KOLLORO-237627 format. One record per residue: x, y, z of N, C-alpha, C, O, CB in turn. Coordinates in nm, 2 decimals. Glycine has a CB too. Layout:
REM KOLLORO-237627
- n.X_n.Y_n.Z_ca.X_ca.Y_ca.Z_c.X_c.Y_c.Z_o.X_o.Y_o.Z_cb.X_cb.Y_cb.Z
- X_Y_Z_X_Y_Z_X_Y_Z_X_Y_Z_X_Y_Z
...
REM end
This chain:
REM KOLLORO-237627
- n.X_n.Y_n.Z_ca.X_ca.Y_ca.Z_c.X_c.Y_c.Z_o.X_o.Y_o.Z_cb.X_cb.Y_cb.Z
- -3.47_-4.11_-3.01_-3.55_-4.11_-3.13_-3.67_-4.03_-3.11_-3.71_-3.96_-3.21_-3.58_-4.26_-3.17
- -3.73_-4.04_-3.00_-3.86_-3.96_-2.98_-3.82_-3.81_-2.99_-3.90_-3.73_-3.05_-3.92_-3.99_-2.84
- -3.71_-3.77_-2.93_-3.67_-3.63_-2.94_-3.65_-3.59_-3.09_-3.69_-3.48_-3.13_-3.54_-3.60_-2.86
- -3.59_-3.67_-3.17_-3.56_-3.64_-3.31_-3.70_-3.63_-3.38_-3.71_-3.54_-3.46_-3.48_-3.75_-3.37
- -3.79_-3.72_-3.35_-3.92_-3.72_-3.42_-3.99_-3.59_-3.38_-4.06_-3.53_-3.47_-4.00_-3.84_-3.38
- -3.99_-3.55_-3.25_-4.06_-3.43_-3.21_-4.00_-3.31_-3.26_-4.07_-3.21_-3.30_-4.06_-3.43_-3.06
- -3.86_-3.30_-3.28_-3.80_-3.19_-3.34_-3.84_-3.17_-3.48_-3.87_-3.06_-3.52_-3.64_-3.20_-3.33
- -3.84_-3.28_-3.55_-3.88_-3.27_-3.69_-4.03_-3.23_-3.70_-4.07_-3.16_-3.79_-3.86_-3.41_-3.76
- -4.11_-3.28_-3.61_-4.25_-3.25_-3.61_-4.27_-3.10_-3.59_-4.36_-3.04_-3.65_-4.32_-3.33_-3.50
- -4.19_-3.04_-3.50_-4.20_-2.90_-3.48_-4.16_-2.82_-3.60_-4.22_-2.71_-3.63_-4.11_-2.86_-3.36
- -4.06_-2.86_-3.67_-4.02_-2.79_-3.80_-4.12_-2.81_-3.91_-4.15_-2.71_-3.98_-3.89_-2.85_-3.84
- -4.17_-2.93_-3.93_-4.26_-2.96_-4.04_-4.35_-3.08_-4.00_-4.30_-3.19_-4.02_-4.19_-2.98_-4.17
- -4.47_-3.06_-3.94_-4.55_-3.17_-3.90_-4.58_-3.28_-4.01_-4.61_-3.39_-3.98_-4.68_-3.12_-3.84
- -4.57_-3.24_-4.13_-4.60_-3.33_-4.24_-4.48_-3.37_-4.32_-4.49_-3.40_-4.44_-4.71_-3.27_-4.33
- -4.36_-3.36_-4.26_-4.24_-3.40_-4.33_-4.26_-3.55_-4.37_-4.31_-3.63_-4.29_-4.11_-3.38_-4.24
- -4.22_-3.59_-4.49_-4.24_-3.73_-4.53_-4.18_-3.84_-4.44_-4.24_-3.95_-4.43_-4.18_-3.75_-4.67
- -4.07_-3.81_-4.37_-4.01_-3.90_-4.28_-4.10_-3.94_-4.16_-4.09_-4.05_-4.10_-3.88_-3.85_-4.23
- -4.19_-3.85_-4.13_-4.28_-3.87_-4.01_-4.40_-3.96_-4.05_-4.46_-4.02_-3.96_-4.34_-3.74_-3.96
- -4.43_-3.97_-4.17_-4.55_-4.06_-4.22_-4.67_-4.02_-4.14_-4.75_-4.11_-4.09_-4.51_-4.21_-4.20
- -4.70_-3.89_-4.12_-4.81_-3.84_-4.05_-4.94_-3.89_-4.11_-4.96_-3.87_-4.23_-4.81_-3.69_-4.04
- -5.03_-3.95_-4.03_-5.15_-4.00_-4.09_-5.26_-4.00_-3.98_-5.24_-4.02_-3.86_-5.14_-4.14_-4.15
- -5.39_-3.99_-4.03_-5.50_-4.00_-3.94_-5.53_-4.15_-3.91_-5.50_-4.23_-3.99_-5.63_-3.93_-4.01
- -5.58_-4.17_-3.79_-5.61_-4.31_-3.75_-5.76_-4.33_-3.76_-5.84_-4.24_-3.77_-5.57_-4.33_-3.60
- -5.80_-4.46_-3.76_-5.93_-4.50_-3.78_-5.98_-4.58_-3.67_-5.91_-4.61_-3.57_-5.95_-4.58_-3.91
- -6.10_-4.62_-3.67_-6.16_-4.71_-3.57_-6.17_-4.64_-3.43_-6.21_-4.53_-3.42_-6.08_-4.84_-3.56
- -6.13_-4.72_-3.33_-6.14_-4.66_-3.19_-6.04_-4.55_-3.17_-6.06_-4.47_-3.07_-6.11_-4.77_-3.09
- -5.94_-4.53_-3.26_-5.85_-4.42_-3.25_-5.88_-4.30_-3.34_-5.80_-4.21_-3.36_-5.71_-4.47_-3.28
- -6.00_-4.31_-3.40_-6.04_-4.20_-3.49_-6.04_-4.07_-3.41_-6.08_-4.06_-3.30_-6.19_-4.23_-3.54
- -5.99_-3.96_-3.48_-5.97_-3.83_-3.42_-5.83_-3.81_-3.37_-5.79_-3.70_-3.33_-6.07_-3.82_-3.30
- -5.75_-3.91_-3.38_-5.61_-3.90_-3.34_-5.52_-3.92_-3.47_-5.57_-3.97_-3.57_-5.57_-4.01_-3.23
- -5.40_-3.88_-3.46_-5.31_-3.90_-3.57_-5.18_-3.96_-3.52_-5.16_-3.97_-3.40_-5.27_-3.76_-3.63
- -5.10_-4.02_-3.61_-4.98_-4.08_-3.57_-4.86_-4.04_-3.65_-4.88_-4.01_-3.77_-4.99_-4.24_-3.57
- -4.75_-4.03_-3.59_-4.62_-4.00_-3.67_-4.52_-4.11_-3.63_-4.53_-4.17_-3.53_-4.57_-3.86_-3.64
- -4.43_-4.13_-3.72_-4.32_-4.23_-3.70_-4.20_-4.15_-3.64_-4.17_-4.04_-3.69_-4.28_-4.30_-3.83
- -4.14_-4.21_-3.54_-4.02_-4.15_-3.48_-3.91_-4.25_-3.48_-3.82_-4.25_-3.39_-4.05_-4.11_-3.33
- -3.90_-4.33_-3.59_-3.80_-4.43_-3.60_-3.86_-4.56_-3.65_-3.98_-4.56_-3.69_-3.73_-4.45_-3.47
- -3.78_-4.66_-3.66_-3.81_-4.79_-3.72_-3.95_-4.83_-3.68_-4.04_-4.84_-3.77_-3.71_-4.89_-3.69
- -3.97_-4.87_-3.55_-4.10_-4.92_-3.51_-4.16_-4.83_-3.40_-4.24_-4.88_-3.32_-4.09_-5.06_-3.46
- -4.11_-4.71_-3.39_-4.16_-4.62_-3.28_-4.26_-4.52_-3.33_-4.24_-4.46_-3.44_-4.04_-4.54_-3.22
- -4.38_-4.51_-3.27_-4.49_-4.43_-3.31_-4.52_-4.33_-3.20_-4.51_-4.36_-3.08_-4.61_-4.51_-3.35
- -4.57_-4.21_-3.24_-4.62_-4.11_-3.15_-4.76_-4.08_-3.19_-4.78_-4.04_-3.30_-4.53_-3.98_-3.15
- -4.85_-4.09_-3.10_-4.99_-4.06_-3.13_-5.02_-3.92_-3.07_-4.98_-3.89_-2.96_-5.09_-4.16_-3.07
- -5.10_-3.85_-3.15_-5.14_-3.71_-3.10_-5.28_-3.67_-3.15_-5.33_-3.73_-3.24_-5.04_-3.61_-3.14
- -5.33_-3.57_-3.08_-5.46_-3.52_-3.12_-5.44_-3.37_-3.14_-5.37_-3.30_-3.06_-5.57_-3.54_-3.01
- -5.50_-3.31_-3.24_-5.48_-3.17_-3.27_-5.62_-3.10_-3.25_-5.72_-3.15_-3.29_-5.44_-3.15_-3.42
- -5.61_-2.99_-3.19_-5.73_-2.91_-3.16_-5.70_-2.76_-3.20_-5.59_-2.71_-3.18_-5.78_-2.91_-3.01
- -5.80_-2.70_-3.26_-5.79_-2.56_-3.30_-5.68_-2.53_-3.41_-5.60_-2.44_-3.40_-5.75_-2.48_-3.18
- -5.69_-2.62_-3.51_-5.59_-2.60_-3.62_-5.45_-2.63_-3.57_-5.43_-2.74_-3.52_-5.59_-2.45_-3.67
- -5.36_-2.55_-3.59_-5.22_-2.57_-3.55_-5.18_-2.52_-3.41_-5.07_-2.52_-3.37_-5.12_-2.51_-3.65
- -5.28_-2.47_-3.34_-5.26_-2.40_-3.21_-5.22_-2.49_-3.10_-5.12_-2.46_-3.03_-5.38_-2.32_-3.17
- -5.29_-2.61_-3.09_-5.26_-2.69_-2.97_-5.25_-2.84_-3.02_-5.34_-2.89_-3.10_-5.38_-2.68_-2.87
- -5.15_-2.90_-2.98_-5.13_-3.05_-3.01_-5.11_-3.12_-2.88_-5.02_-3.08_-2.80_-5.01_-3.07_-3.11
- -5.19_-3.22_-2.85_-5.17_-3.30_-2.73_-5.10_-3.43_-2.77_-5.16_-3.51_-2.85_-5.31_-3.33_-2.67
- -4.99_-3.46_-2.72_-4.92_-3.59_-2.74_-4.98_-3.69_-2.65_-4.99_-3.67_-2.53_-4.76_-3.58_-2.72
- -5.03_-3.80_-2.70_-5.10_-3.90_-2.63_-5.03_-4.02_-2.59_-5.04_-4.07_-2.48_-5.22_-3.94_-2.70
- -4.95_-4.08_-2.68_-4.88_-4.20_-2.65_-4.75_-4.21_-2.73_-4.74_-4.15_-2.84_-4.97_-4.32_-2.68
- -4.65_-4.27_-2.68_-4.53_-4.31_-2.76_-4.50_-4.46_-2.73_-4.53_-4.51_-2.62_-4.41_-4.22_-2.72
- -4.45_-4.52_-2.83_-4.41_-4.66_-2.81_-4.40_-4.73_-2.94_-4.41_-4.67_-3.05_-4.51_-4.74_-2.72
- -4.37_-4.86_-2.94_-4.37_-4.94_-3.06_-4.50_-4.95_-3.12_-4.61_-4.91_-3.06_-4.31_-5.08_-3.04
- -4.51_-4.99_-3.25_-4.64_-5.00_-3.32_-4.73_-5.08_-3.24_-4.85_-5.04_-3.22_-4.61_-5.07_-3.46
- -4.69_-5.20_-3.18_-4.78_-5.28_-3.11_-4.82_-5.22_-2.97_-4.93_-5.25_-2.93_-4.71_-5.41_-3.08
- -4.74_-5.14_-2.91_-4.77_-5.08_-2.79_-4.88_-4.97_-2.80_-4.96_-4.96_-2.71_-4.65_-5.02_-2.72
- -4.87_-4.89_-2.91_-4.97_-4.78_-2.92_-5.10_-4.82_-2.99_-5.20_-4.75_-2.97_-4.90_-4.67_-2.99
- -5.10_-4.92_-3.07_-5.22_-4.96_-3.13_-5.27_-5.08_-3.06_-5.38_-5.13_-3.10_-5.20_-5.00_-3.28
REM end
């Protein structure tokens, strides 16, 4: 599922299935995408679309 989410992210980072959104609170500055039912991928973007750092993968409870 992570591979599918990352493939879709490479094609279109804001595809509706990814539910790409900015995070708040202690995770401010990071974004999250959905890679399946309860699987999330957290990432940080620097320099526009040039560099994306994947930070965490796991279930909703594991990454938040």
